[in-house]
Structure formats: C-alpha cells, structure tokens
C-alpha positions as CSV (number, residue, x, y, z in Angstrom):
1,M,5.7,-17.6,16.8
2,D,6.7,-18.2,13.2
3,N,4.4,-20.4,11.2
4,T,7.1,-22.9,10.5
5,V,7.8,-23.4,14.2
6,R,4.1,-23.5,15.0
7,W,3.5,-26.4,12.5
8,I,6.6,-28.3,13.5
9,L,5.5,-28.1,17.1
10,F,2.0,-29.2,16.1
11,G,3.4,-32.2,14.2
12,V,5.7,-33.2,17.1
13,L,2.9,-33.0,19.7
14,L,0.5,-34.9,17.5
15,T,3.1,-37.6,16.9
16,V,3.7,-37.9,20.7
17,N,0.0,-38.2,21.2
18,V,-0.4,-41.0,18.6
19,V,2.7,-42.9,19.8
20,A,1.5,-42.6,23.5
21,N,-1.8,-44.1,22.5
22,N,-0.2,-47.0,20.8
23,V,2.7,-47.8,23.0
24,L,1.9,-46.8,26.6
25,T,-0.7,-48.3,28.9
26,G,-2.6,-47.2,32.0
27,W,-2.2,-43.9,33.7
28,L,1.0,-43.0,31.9
29,E,-0.9,-43.1,28.6
30,I,-3.6,-40.9,29.9
31,V,-1.2,-38.3,31.3
32,V,1.0,-38.1,28.2
33,S,-2.0,-38.0,25.9
34,A,-3.6,-35.3,27.9
35,V,-0.5,-33.1,28.0
36,A,0.2,-33.6,24.3
37,G,-3.4,-33.0,23.4
38,L,-3.5,-29.7,25.3
39,G,-0.4,-28.7,23.5
40,V,-2.0,-29.4,20.1
41,I,-5.1,-27.4,21.1
42,A,-2.9,-24.5,22.3
43,V,-1.0,-24.4,19.0
44,V,-4.3,-24.4,17.0
45,I,-5.8,-21.7,19.3
46,D,-2.6,-19.6,18.8
47,Y,-2.9,-20.0,15.1
48,L,-6.6,-19.0,15.1
49,L,-6.0,-15.9,17.3
50,R,-2.9,-14.6,15.7
51,G,-3.7,-15.7,12.1
52,R,-1.1,-16.4,9.5
53,R,1.1,-13.4,10.1
54,S,4.7,-14.0,11.1
55,V,6.3,-12.2,14.0
56,R,9.8,-11.0,13.0
C-alpha cells in the first residue's frame, strides 16, 4: 500500500469515527465506531510493520 493511500484511508476512517460519535446514537454508534476504529488501528499497524517504503 502506497503511503498516500494509507494516510488518506487513515483520515477517512478517523473522520467516520468522529462523525459517528457526534451524530449517531445507541448501538449504531457503537458498531460504526468499532469498525472504523479497527480500521484505523489496522492502518497504523500496517505502517509500523511495513515502514515507510512504498510498494511499486
């Protein structure tokens, strides 16, 4: 995964998480926040494991 794609995905997932916390209520908020949060964690782990190198 290219660094640009990685950080765009990180930003989108983080934005979804923040918006879900402010707009949604109840179980839907919990589910959307959990899925978006896991996505953010996965992107950070991918970055840490693969480092800064780009796959081309």
